[in-house]
GUVOPA-323962 format. One line per field, with one value per residue (C-alpha): residue number from 1; x negated, y, z; residue in one letter; chain. Coordinates in pm, 1 decimal. Example, Ala and Ser with C-alpha at 12.3 -4.5 7.8 and 13.67 -1.06 7.14 Angstrom:
num = [1;2] $
xx = [-1230.0;-1367.0] $
yy = [-450.0;-106.0] $
zz = [780.0;714.0] $
residuo = [A;S] $
cadena = [A;A] $
//
This chain:
num = [1;2;3;4;5;6;7;8;9;10;11;12;13;14;15;16;17;18;19;20;21;22;23;24;25;26;27;28;29;30;31;32;33;34;35;36;37;38;39;40;41;42;43;44;45;46;47;48;49;50;51;52;53;54;55;56;57;58;59;60;61;62;63;64;65;66;67;68;69;70;71;72;73;74;75;76;77;78;79;80;81;82;83;84;85;86;87;88;89;90;91;92;93;94;95;96;97;98;99;100;101;102;103;104;105;106;107;108;109;110;111;112;113;114;115;116;117;118;119;120;121;122;123;124;125;126;127;128;129;130;131;132;133;134;135;136;137;138;139;140;141;142;143;144;145;146;147;148;149;150;151;152;153;154;155;156;157;158;159;160;161;162;163;164;165;166;167;168;169;170;171;172;173;174;175;176;177;178;179;180;181;182;183;184;185;186;187;188;189;190;191;192;193;194;195;196;197;198;199;200;201;202;203;204;205;206;207;208;209;210;211;212;213;214;215;216;217;218;219;220;221;222;223;224;225;226;227;228;229;230;231;232;233;234;235;236;237;238;239;240;241;242;243;244;245;246;247;248;249;250;251;252;253;254;255;256;257;258;259;260;261;262;263;264;265;266;267;268;269;270;271;272;273;274;275;276;277;278;279;280;281;282;283;284;285;286;287;288;289;290;291;292;293;294;295;296;297;298;299;300;301;302;303;304;305;306;307;308;309;310;311;312;313;314;315;316;317;318;319;320;321;322;323;324;325;326;327;328;329;330;331;332;333;334;335;336;337;338;339;340;341;342;343;344;345;346;347;348;349;350;351;352;353;354;355;356;357;358;359;360;361;362;363;364;365;366;367;368;369;370;371;372;373;374;375;376;377;378;379;380;381;382;383;384;385;386;387;388;389;390;391;392;393;394;395;396;397;398;399;400;401;402;403;404;405;406;407;408;409;410] $
xx = [-4967.3;-4655.8;-4633.2;-5002.7;-4933.8;-4610.6;-4792.8;-5063.7;-4800.7;-4639.9;-4968.5;-5057.3;-4727.0;-4790.4;-5146.0;-5010.7;-4765.1;-5060.8;-5149.5;-4807.1;-4636.9;-4861.5;-4821.9;-4433.8;-4410.1;-4607.4;-4392.1;-4070.2;-4147.5;-4090.5;-4039.6;-4050.7;-4125.4;-3770.4;-3628.2;-3844.7;-3739.3;-3364.3;-3426.1;-3598.0;-3322.3;-3065.2;-3291.7;-3318.5;-2940.7;-2879.8;-3140.7;-3005.6;-2663.8;-2786.4;-2944.8;-2633.4;-2447.8;-2709.2;-2672.0;-2291.5;-2287.3;-2516.1;-2823.2;-3027.5;-3028.8;-3051.1;-3432.4;-3501.2;-3250.4;-3416.2;-3767.3;-3662.9;-3462.8;-3763.8;-3994.4;-3753.5;-3737.5;-4114.7;-4154.8;-3896.8;-4078.4;-4412.5;-4247.0;-4095.0;-4421.5;-4599.1;-4672.5;-4448.1;-4594.6;-4456.2;-4567.1;-4518.3;-4447.0;-4741.3;-4764.1;-4875.0;-5061.0;-5089.1;-5439.8;-5344.3;-5071.0;-5301.0;-5557.8;-5283.8;-5171.4;-5530.2;-5596.6;-5269.0;-5346.5;-5714.6;-5600.5;-5446.4;-5700.6;-6000.2;-5840.0;-5770.2;-6102.4;-6276.7;-6055.7;-6130.9;-6503.4;-6521.9;-6194.9;-6119.0;-5792.3;-5870.7;-5947.2;-5632.4;-5415.9;-5561.2;-5486.8;-5142.1;-5067.5;-5135.4;-5094.6;-5012.7;-4760.1;-4926.5;-4890.2;-5181.3;-5288.7;-5362.3;-5711.6;-5600.7;-5470.3;-5769.5;-6003.1;-5793.4;-5804.9;-6178.8;-6208.1;-6012.7;-6235.7;-6572.3;-6411.3;-6413.3;-6738.1;-6952.9;-7271.2;-7164.3;-7396.0;-7229.5;-6889.6;-7032.5;-7195.3;-6861.4;-6688.1;-6940.5;-6884.3;-6505.1;-6568.0;-6778.1;-6501.0;-6244.8;-6474.5;-6493.7;-6867.2;-6921.0;-6767.2;-6988.7;-7291.3;-7193.5;-7126.3;-7461.8;-7641.6;-7482.2;-7609.5;-7960.7;-7962.0;-7829.1;-8023.2;-8368.3;-8623.3;-8797.7;-8471.9;-8478.8;-8173.5;-8311.0;-8464.4;-8134.0;-7934.1;-8174.9;-8099.8;-7738.4;-7769.0;-7955.4;-7670.2;-7409.6;-7604.5;-7617.7;-7251.8;-7180.4;-7372.3;-7145.6;-7395.9;-7683.5;-8047.2;-8136.2;-8437.1;-8231.6;-8148.5;-8497.4;-8656.2;-8437.2;-8522.4;-8894.0;-8860.3;-8678.0;-8938.1;-9218.2;-9081.6;-8973.5;-9112.4;-8861.6;-8552.1;-8283.6;-8044.2;-8328.2;-8479.9;-8139.8;-8094.7;-8435.2;-8344.0;-8004.6;-8177.0;-8430.7;-8176.9;-7963.8;-8276.0;-8319.7;-8632.3;-8539.7;-8887.5;-8902.9;-8552.6;-8629.3;-8950.9;-8754.4;-8471.6;-8715.5;-8884.6;-8541.8;-8478.0;-8756.3;-8499.6;-8172.7;-7940.6;-7572.4;-7379.2;-7674.6;-7879.8;-7632.6;-7578.6;-7961.6;-7980.8;-7694.5;-7865.8;-8196.5;-8000.1;-7845.9;-8178.1;-8334.5;-8058.8;-8124.7;-8478.1;-8393.0;-8143.9;-8421.1;-8670.1;-8916.5;-9117.7;-8922.3;-9126.7;-9130.6;-8820.4;-8804.5;-8541.9;-8305.0;-8381.1;-8049.4;-8063.9;-7966.9;-8073.3;-7991.0;-7933.6;-7857.7;-7681.7;-7673.8;-7635.5;-7901.4;-7811.6;-7851.6;-7561.6;-7319.2;-7136.8;-7069.2;-6854.8;-6524.0;-6453.4;-6210.7;-6455.1;-6560.3;-6899.6;-7025.5;-7331.7;-7478.7;-7751.4;-7837.8;-8113.2;-8395.2;-8322.0;-7983.7;-7622.5;-7400.8;-7398.1;-7494.7;-7339.5;-7108.9;-6943.0;-6685.6;-6674.4;-6581.2;-6795.8;-6619.2;-6803.0;-7142.1;-7393.0;-7347.9;-7537.5;-7432.4;-7587.7;-7562.1;-7556.5;-7399.0;-7059.6;-7046.3;-7102.5;-6857.6;-6907.2;-6983.9;-7233.9;-7435.5;-7544.6;-7840.3;-7981.9;-8001.2;-8285.1;-8593.6;-8585.7;-8306.7;-8273.9;-8022.9;-7845.1;-7551.1;-7337.3;-7071.0;-6813.9;-6649.5;-6377.3;-6371.8;-6484.8;-6766.3;-6928.7;-7154.5;-7046.3;-7198.3;-7168.5;-7182.0;-7450.5;-7675.7;-7973.5;-8180.6;-8447.8;-8650.1;-8782.8;-8639.3;-8711.3;-8383.3;-8524.9;-8721.7;-8596.5;-8626.3;-8593.4;-8303.6;-8378.3;-8327.3;-8113.3;-8043.3;-7810.2;-8005.1;-7972.8;-7706.1;-7620.2;-7683.7] $
yy = [6480.2;6664.1;6481.8;6595.4;6957.9;6958.9;6811.9;7071.1;7357.1;7232.2;7216.6;7562.6;7697.2;7521.5;7673.0;8031.4;7980.7;7959.1;8305.9;8463.3;8301.7;8446.3;8800.2;8755.2;8606.6;8891.1;9147.2;8989.5;8890.6;9145.4;9013.0;9242.5;9167.2;9281.4;9009.7;8743.9;8908.0;8857.7;8491.4;8429.5;8555.4;8344.8;8042.4;8131.8;8158.9;7825.7;7652.0;7793.5;7683.0;7328.1;7346.8;7463.4;7182.8;6930.6;7066.0;7051.5;6686.4;6595.2;6516.1;6812.3;6902.7;7289.0;7276.4;7135.8;7381.4;7665.6;7563.7;7519.4;7833.6;8026.7;7869.4;7966.5;8336.7;8345.5;8241.3;8506.0;8775.7;8681.7;8712.7;9046.8;9186.5;9104.2;9434.4;9506.3;9404.2;9379.7;9197.7;9482.6;9399.3;9380.6;9687.3;9587.8;9865.8;9903.2;9776.2;9466.3;9391.4;9415.0;9182.6;8918.1;8931.3;8905.7;8590.9;8430.0;8487.2;8371.6;8030.3;7887.5;8071.6;7917.3;7580.7;7558.3;7681.4;7418.5;7142.8;7251.0;7226.5;6931.3;6740.9;6449.8;6541.1;6372.7;6030.4;6070.2;6145.6;5840.4;5617.7;5750.8;5711.3;5347.5;5282.4;4904.4;4980.9;4705.9;4439.3;4230.2;4399.7;4212.4;4193.0;4463.4;4688.4;4662.1;4736.8;5040.3;5184.1;5119.2;5310.4;5601.4;5600.9;5601.1;5891.1;6083.9;5948.7;5871.0;5821.7;5515.5;5249.2;4965.7;5050.6;5045.4;4697.3;4569.6;4700.2;4540.1;4207.5;4245.9;4326.3;4010.3;3790.7;3955.0;3898.1;4277.1;4238.4;4565.3;4753.7;4548.2;4658.4;5034.3;4992.0;4814.1;5083.1;5336.1;5119.6;5104.1;5492.3;5560.5;5283.8;5373.8;5150.5;5061.0;4916.4;4541.5;4477.2;4661.5;4344.6;4150.1;4416.9;4412.8;4043.6;4098.3;4372.6;4119.3;3856.8;4120.3;4210.1;3833.6;3776.6;4108.7;3984.0;3667.8;3437.0;3500.8;3577.2;3876.2;4103.4;4366.0;4080.0;3928.8;4269.6;4316.8;3968.2;4031.5;4370.5;4189.7;3906.0;4168.8;4320.1;3987.1;3675.7;3443.1;3649.7;3374.4;3525.7;3614.7;3267.0;3100.2;3294.3;3186.9;2822.3;2848.3;2986.2;2716.5;2445.7;2570.8;2547.4;2194.4;2278.5;2084.1;2074.6;2449.9;2476.5;2252.6;2453.7;2793.5;2624.4;2472.4;2803.5;2973.6;2701.7;2873.1;3151.2;2966.7;2845.2;2739.0;2771.6;2893.5;2609.2;2357.7;2510.3;2510.9;2148.2;2058.9;2227.3;2034.3;1692.3;1775.4;1855.3;1539.9;1332.8;1483.1;1395.7;1041.8;1019.6;1134.6;901.1;1177.6;1170.8;1294.0;1507.2;1413.2;1580.5;1525.1;1785.6;1531.4;1248.1;1201.1;1305.4;1016.7;909.6;550.9;532.7;248.1;370.9;186.8;261.4;181.3;-104.4;123.1;331.4;64.2;37.8;405.1;408.8;287.3;134.8;413.1;714.6;917.8;899.2;1174.9;1133.5;1452.3;1557.2;1935.1;2156.3;2149.7;2414.5;2474.2;2413.0;2365.9;1998.9;1920.3;1573.4;1428.0;1099.3;1029.8;684.4;522.1;331.5;12.3;68.2;42.3;-70.3;47.5;110.2;406.8;640.3;1018.4;1191.9;1487.6;1324.0;1368.0;1740.5;1952.6;2253.7;2195.4;2484.4;2329.6;1985.8;1758.4;1857.8;2211.4;2133.9;1919.9;1825.6;1762.4;1644.0;1327.1;1290.3;1075.2;1164.5;984.4;1262.5;1216.9;1468.4;1387.9;1721.8;1799.2;2052.7;1900.6;1895.2;1770.0;1393.2;1333.0;1084.6;1118.6;1035.2;1245.2;1198.6;1503.4;1594.5;1360.0;1404.6;1397.3;1222.0;897.0;734.3;354.4;205.2;299.9;523.8;356.4;598.0;505.8;688.3;692.1;1036.3;1218.4;1572.1;1764.5] $
zz = [-1791.1;-1710.8;-1377.3;-1309.6;-1381.6;-1197.1;-887.6;-910.3;-928.2;-607.3;-423.0;-541.1;-401.1;-75.9;-80.3;-134.9;139.4;395.6;271.0;288.9;579.5;861.7;724.3;676.7;1033.6;1179.7;1021.9;1155.0;1504.0;1790.0;2128.6;2445.2;2803.5;2909.0;2672.9;2856.7;3187.5;3122.2;3007.2;3335.9;3551.0;3356.0;3413.6;3784.0;3831.6;3645.2;3854.2;4183.2;4083.8;4037.7;4381.6;4556.2;4376.7;4515.3;4864.1;4855.6;4724.8;5031.5;4808.6;4976.6;5332.4;5428.9;5493.7;5161.1;4989.9;5143.8;5054.9;4680.5;4672.9;4804.2;4543.3;4261.2;4397.9;4426.7;4063.8;3959.1;4130.5;3972.6;3618.8;3715.8;3818.8;3490.2;3290.9;3024.8;2687.0;2363.2;2037.1;1806.7;1452.9;1218.4;1000.8;659.5;472.6;109.2;113.4;309.6;69.8;-220.8;-55.4;14.0;-339.0;-477.8;-255.6;-364.3;-727.4;-676.4;-542.7;-860.9;-1080.0;-904.3;-880.6;-1258.2;-1339.1;-1135.7;-1262.8;-1623.4;-1547.3;-1329.9;-1385.3;-1594.4;-1742.4;-2081.1;-1920.0;-1695.4;-2009.0;-2191.8;-1892.2;-1851.3;-2221.0;-2252.8;-2628.9;-2553.7;-2265.1;-2047.9;-2317.9;-2452.2;-2768.4;-3100.3;-3235.3;-3490.6;-3225.5;-3003.1;-3280.8;-3398.6;-3039.9;-3007.1;-3341.0;-3199.9;-2885.4;-3089.4;-3307.7;-2967.1;-2836.8;-3132.2;-2933.1;-2757.7;-2861.3;-2669.8;-2820.0;-3173.0;-3109.3;-2963.9;-3272.3;-3509.7;-3331.5;-3381.6;-3745.7;-3790.2;-3619.6;-3867.4;-4167.2;-4217.6;-4303.0;-4476.6;-4168.7;-3943.5;-4138.5;-4090.0;-3733.3;-3664.8;-3849.5;-3594.9;-3302.6;-3443.6;-3480.3;-3121.2;-2938.8;-2834.4;-3030.0;-2691.1;-2552.0;-2482.3;-2691.7;-2996.8;-3154.3;-3105.8;-3268.4;-3559.3;-3602.0;-3588.7;-3857.8;-4081.2;-4027.0;-4128.3;-4436.6;-4514.1;-4481.9;-4666.4;-4950.2;-4977.4;-4783.6;-5007.6;-4889.5;-5121.6;-5085.3;-4856.9;-4614.6;-4622.6;-4546.7;-4255.7;-4130.4;-4162.6;-3989.7;-3692.7;-3668.8;-3679.7;-3362.8;-3191.2;-3353.3;-3163.4;-3242.4;-3259.3;-3535.7;-3778.6;-3745.4;-3790.9;-4108.9;-4237.7;-4152.8;-4330.1;-4648.8;-4632.8;-4603.1;-4881.6;-5099.6;-4970.8;-4797.1;-4491.8;-4322.7;-4344.2;-4193.6;-3911.9;-3846.8;-3816.0;-3608.1;-3357.7;-3309.8;-3249.0;-2972.3;-2766.1;-2657.1;-2727.7;-2465.2;-2450.8;-2780.3;-2971.6;-2854.3;-2946.1;-3290.3;-3363.0;-3249.2;-3484.7;-3777.8;-3681.9;-3679.6;-4014.9;-4171.5;-4025.0;-4169.5;-4508.0;-4494.1;-4400.1;-4702.3;-4925.8;-4781.9;-4681.2;-4368.9;-4057.7;-3814.8;-3443.2;-3293.2;-2906.3;-2899.5;-3054.2;-2823.6;-2639.3;-2271.0;-2060.8;-1710.1;-1604.8;-1230.8;-984.3;-670.5;-334.7;40.2;293.2;526.3;846.2;712.0;592.3;928.9;916.9;602.4;468.6;128.5;28.1;108.1;-201.4;-370.8;-584.2;-825.0;-955.1;-1185.5;-1125.2;-1244.1;-1012.7;-758.3;-905.6;-770.2;-1068.4;-1180.1;-1547.0;-1510.7;-1248.5;-1160.9;-887.9;-722.3;-398.3;-152.8;-277.8;-610.1;-454.2;-549.9;-900.9;-1220.5;-1445.8;-1700.7;-1666.4;-2011.5;-2183.4;-2198.3;-1819.5;-1836.2;-1635.1;-1877.4;-2254.9;-2235.0;-1939.1;-2028.3;-1952.9;-2295.7;-2203.1;-1942.4;-1940.9;-1566.4;-1293.5;-949.5;-931.1;-599.1;-454.0;-155.0;35.7;133.5;470.1;368.1;0.0;-103.2;-358.2;-110.7;148.5;509.0;833.6;851.4;490.2;373.3;81.9;-136.5;-372.1;-629.8;-792.3;-1037.6;-1305.2;-1674.2;-1865.3;-2175.6;-2208.3;-1899.5;-1992.3;-1641.6;-1403.8;-1109.9;-772.6;-587.5;-212.5;5.1;336.1;495.3;677.9;647.3;969.4] $
residuo = [X;X;X;X;X;X;X;X;X;X;X;X;X;X;X;X;X;X;X;X;X;X;X;X;X;X;X;X;X;X;X;X;X;X;X;X;X;X;X;X;X;X;X;X;X;X;X;X;X;X;X;X;X;X;X;X;X;X;X;X;X;X;X;X;X;X;X;X;X;X;X;X;X;X;X;X;X;X;X;X;X;X;X;X;X;X;X;X;X;X;X;X;X;X;X;X;X;X;X;X;X;X;X;X;X;X;X;X;X;X;X;X;X;X;X;X;X;X;X;X;X;X;X;X;X;X;X;X;X;X;X;X;X;X;X;X;X;X;X;X;X;X;X;X;X;X;X;X;X;X;X;X;X;X;X;X;X;X;X;X;X;X;X;X;X;X;X;X;X;X;X;X;X;X;X;X;X;X;X;X;X;X;X;X;X;X;X;X;X;X;X;X;X;X;X;X;X;X;X;X;X;X;X;X;X;X;X;X;X;X;X;X;X;X;X;X;X;X;X;X;X;X;X;X;X;X;X;X;X;X;X;X;X;X;X;X;X;X;X;X;X;X;X;X;X;X;X;X;X;X;X;X;X;X;X;X;X;X;X;X;X;X;X;X;X;X;X;X;X;X;X;X;X;X;X;X;X;X;X;X;X;X;X;X;X;X;X;X;X;X;X;X;X;X;X;X;X;X;X;X;X;X;X;X;X;X;X;X;X;X;X;X;X;X;X;X;X;X;X;X;X;X;X;X;X;X;X;X;X;X;X;X;X;X;X;X;X;X;X;X;X;X;X;X;X;X;X;X;X;X;X;X;X;X;X;X;X;X;X;X;X;X;X;X;X;X;X;X;X;X;X;X;X;X;X;X;X;X;X;X;X;X;X;X;X;X;X;X;X;X;X;X;X;X;X;X;X;X;X;X;X;X;X;X;X;X;X;X;X;X] $
cadena = [A;A;A;A;A;A;A;A;A;A;A;A;A;A;A;A;A;A;A;A;A;A;A;A;A;A;A;A;A;A;A;A;A;A;A;A;A;A;A;A;A;A;A;A;A;A;A;A;A;A;A;A;A;A;A;A;A;A;A;A;A;A;A;A;A;A;A;A;A;A;A;A;A;A;A;A;A;A;A;A;A;A;A;A;A;A;A;A;A;A;A;A;A;A;A;A;A;A;A;A;A;A;A;A;A;A;A;A;A;A;A;A;A;A;A;A;A;A;A;A;A;A;A;A;A;A;A;A;A;A;A;A;A;A;A;A;A;A;A;A;A;A;A;A;A;A;A;A;A;A;A;A;A;A;A;A;A;A;A;A;A;A;A;A;A;A;A;A;A;A;A;A;A;A;A;A;A;A;A;A;A;A;A;A;A;A;A;A;A;A;A;A;A;A;A;A;A;A;A;A;A;A;A;A;A;A;A;A;A;A;A;A;A;A;A;A;A;A;A;A;A;A;A;A;A;A;A;A;A;A;A;A;A;A;A;A;A;A;A;A;A;A;A;A;A;A;A;A;A;A;A;A;A;A;A;A;A;A;A;A;A;A;A;A;A;A;A;A;A;A;A;A;A;A;A;A;A;A;A;A;A;A;A;A;A;A;A;A;A;A;A;A;A;A;A;A;A;A;A;A;A;A;A;A;A;A;A;A;A;A;A;A;A;A;A;A;A;A;A;A;A;A;A;A;A;A;A;A;A;A;A;A;A;A;A;A;A;A;A;A;A;A;A;A;A;A;A;A;A;A;A;A;A;A;A;A;A;A;A;A;A;A;A;A;A;A;A;A;A;A;A;A;A;A;A;A;A;A;A;A;A;A;A;A;A;A;A;A;A;A;A;A;A;A;A;A;A;A;A;A;A;A;A;A;A;A;A;A;A;A] $
//
């Protein structure tokens, strides 16, 4: 902040200079017409001497010399005929001096007042005084800094939620409960995130209670589901509680319901729980409900190239086989081959996912395509050859798809 105030002081001095300098200059300058006349005479003599030198050296004939001399004399006479004027020194009265001083003092006073009202000196000071000095902070340091910021800005719901999540990751469950209580007080109840925060609050209560479902936790779960019947975290907790009481059918019911809004890691976690509950039922010899969610996503495919295009390819050209969401671009499963491998039979499944969070199991339908890339790049380019089948169900495909590369990218 010292640098900031120093820079402001320098700029203030410069601004004050714009006020004082004109008055100071006016009080100092006094130039008369007589002074200018003497200067013009000196210039005339100097220029006439130069013309005479040029004539003597043979660079000017007498006619040119006379003409230029006459012109110089005419200019000198014009200057001599100007009325004598003088730029008299500016006389500063007492009132004028007072006005100038007031203006000079008002400049920094108004500037400081405006900055105090509209400026962001606190934010600047925080940015200049980086507590981590550019280094990557540890989890504990980051949480401590976030706590300090929330002390200064306690109505930041997003900050409290981030702090609560950090506490949960650090197993500081009681602190997480307190932080989430603040979020629920600050966040409007009609906010779309409110039910999700209620579910997180129930989870924090559950962990703070040693992983036991007592009345307090259950009441919070019920309040959450009354607001949002498909809230993932609350349904997940009910499934965990039922599983621990060996009520596997009930656990499966809760977790399957939670799958409605789940995706990514949440979806995979719920599927893992459902699979575990199913296995326990099998071990106990109890009936197992129909669980289409657990049917492995797999698409058998036979890829070939149309006879009409075979003469246009070489054995070393790259072939990409993709399964994408219908209308999407990111592949959920991908295989890289060469033309020499065709025709080929293969199976697209979750093991071929490019991203563990984006698999065939995460969708119900895909489009399957194969493309011969002239440049060897995954992105389609003019001249590439391709074939596509859509839509394709990711589960229950008994017979291989017959995918023929028979089109050319324009």
